[in-house]
N, C-alpha and C positions, 0 to 999 in steps of 0.2 A: 504493500500500500504506500509506504514512504517512497519507494522507487517511482511509482506512478505519479505521485504528487510532485516529485522532483523533475520528472520528465515532461509533464504537461504544463502548458502556459497558465492554466487556471486550476484551482483546487478541485479535487474529485467531488466534494460536496455540492459545488455549484455548477459542475460540468454539464449536467442535463439542461439546466436553464440557459446556460451560455450557448450550447449547441442548438437548442430549439429556437432561441431568439435569432441566431444567425441564419439558420436554415429558412425560417420564415422571412427574415429580412432579405436574404439573397433571392428567394423565390419571387417575392413581390417586386423587388428591384428589376429583375430580368424580365418578368412578365410585363411590367410597365413599358420597358423599352420595346418589347415585341408588339404589345397592343397598339401603341401609338404609331409604330412603323407601319403596321398593317393598316391602321386607320388612315394613314396618309398615302396609301397606295403602293407600299412595298410588301409583297407577299412572302419574301424570303423567310422570315422567322415563322410565319404561319405554316408554310409548306414543310418546315422542319419540326412542327409540333410545339413551337416555343410560346405560342399565345395560350398559355396554360398556367394554372396555379398548382400544378403537380410538381412538387420539389424534385422528383426523379429526373425531369427533363432539363433542369437548370443546375443542379448541384454537381460539382466536380469533386470526386473523392480525394484526389491529391490536395486540392485547395482546402478541403475540410481538415485533412490530417495536419497540414501545415498550420492551420488556425489553432489546432489543439496544442501543437508543439511550440510554434514560434509566435503565435498571436497575429499572424498575417496569412490570409488565404484569398480565395476567389471562387466565383461560380463560373459556369460556362458562359462566355460572352455571347450576346445575341448578334447574329450577323445582320447587318443593315446595308442595303444597296441604295445609297442616297440618290442615284440617278433616276430611281423610280418616283421620287417626290416631284410634285409640281414646282415647289420652291425648295430646292435641296438644302440651301443654307439655313433658312428660317425653320423649316421642318426638321432639319438635322439637329438644330439647337434644342427644339422641343423634345425630340426623341431622346437625346442625350440627357437632358435635364429631368426627364420623366422618372428615371431610376432613383436618383438622390431625393427628389421631392417626394416620391412615394414612400421612402424610408422615413422622412420627416413626418409625413402625415400619419404613417403607421405608428410611430412613437406617440404622437399626440392623441390619436384615437384610442390606443391602448390605455393610456393614463386616464383619459376621460371615462372610458368604460369601467375601469377599476374604481374610480371615485363614485361613479353612478351606482355600482354594485354595493359599495360601502354605504352610500346614501340611503338606498332602499333596504339595507340590512341583510343583504345576501351574503356578502363577505363578512366574516366574523360570526356567522351563525352556525358554522359547522361544529359538531361535537368534538372532532379531533382538530386541535389547534394547528397541527402540522399541515393540514390542508390550507388553512389561511396563510401560514408562513410560506408554503410553496407557491401559492398564488401571488403573494407579495414579491417573492424573489423573482418569479417569472416576469412580472410587470417591470420590476427594476431593470432586468437585463434587456427586455424588449425595448424599453425607453432609451436606455443608455446605448446599446449596440446599434439601434437604428439611427439615433442621433449621430453616432460616430460614423456610420456608413454614409450618412448625408454629408457630413463635413469632409470626410476622407476622400470621397469620390469627386468632390469639387476641386481637388488639387489639380492645377493645370499641367500635369505631366502625363505622358502616355504610360499605360493604356487606360487611364482613368477618364471618367466622363468630363471632368473639368477641361481636359486637354481638347476633347472633341468640341466642346462648347466654344472654347477660345479659338480653335481652328476655323470653325464655321462663322464666328463673329468677326474675326479680323478681315480687313480688305484682302482681296484675292492675292495680291502681290506679297503681302506680309504673311499670309497663310502658306503660300508656296515656300517662302524662306523658312518658316517654322517646320515644314515637313522635311526640309533638307537636313535639319539637325535633330530629327525625331529619334534617331538611334542613340544619340548622346543624351537626349532627354530621358530616354528609357533607362540608360545606365545610371543617371542621377537618381531616378526613382528607385532603382534596386539598391543603390548605396544608402539612400535615405531610409529605406524600409529595413534593411538587414544589418547595417552597421550601428551598433549600440550608441556610439557618441553622436552620430547624426540623428539617429532616431530620438534620442533624448531631447534634442533641441527643435525637432520638427513634429514628429508623430505625438509625442507626449503632450505638448501644448494643445494639439488638436483634440486629444482625448479629454483634457481638462475642459476645453470649450464645449465638447459634447456633454460632459457632466453638467456644466452650467445650463446648457440648453435644455437638457432633460429636467433639471430642477425648475426651470421656468415653466415647464408644462405642468409640473406638480402644483406650482403656485397658481397657475391659471385655472386648473381644474378645482383647486381648493376654493378659489373665489366663486366659481360657478355653483359649487355644491356646499359652500359654507364650511369647508373642512380645513 
C-alpha cells in the first residue's frame, strides 16, 4: 500500500474521485469539440463516433496512466477539418474554445447541484455519513479538476486549445509565422509540463488559480442557496 501511495500522483484514498472527475471532464471536453465541429459542418468527428458522451471513445489509456503517475495526461484529440467550416477561422475558435468552456460550466453546474441537494436536505440525510463524505469529495474534485482543465487548456502552446484559438485569431501572416515555430513551441510545452523547476513556476500557479476559481463557484452557489 505504501509503495502504491509513493508511486501514484494522488493518494489511494482519493484516487477514485480524482479519476472519475477527470474521466468525466475529459469526456465532456472532447464531446464539446466534436459536437460543435459537426454542428458547423465538419462530419469528421461524427463519422469516427466522437459526438458521444461515452468515455470509451474519448479516453486514452496511456494518458490516464500518466495522470495517475505524473499528474499530467490527455484524452484522444478530436480530429477537426477546418476546411469544412463556412468560416474556418471564427468557427475554429468556437470549436477550440468549446472544450475548456464546457469544463468551466461542468464545474459550476456540479457545485450548484451539490448546494441544491444540500438545500433540499438530500445530502446529509443518509444514515451512513461516509456517503455524504464521498459525495462531498467527488464534488470537490469535479470542481477543482474541471477548473484546472479550463485554465490549463487555454495555455497558448501546442497541442492545447489555447494555441489553436490564438492561431485562428491572429492575422493570417502572423498565424503562418506561428506555425513555422510550432515544433519548438511543442518542446517548450513538454519542458514546462515535465521539468519540476519549470512546472513549479508555470503549472503550479495555474493550479492555484483553478482552486480560487472553484472557490468562487462555492461562494456563488452559497449566495444563491443561502449557504
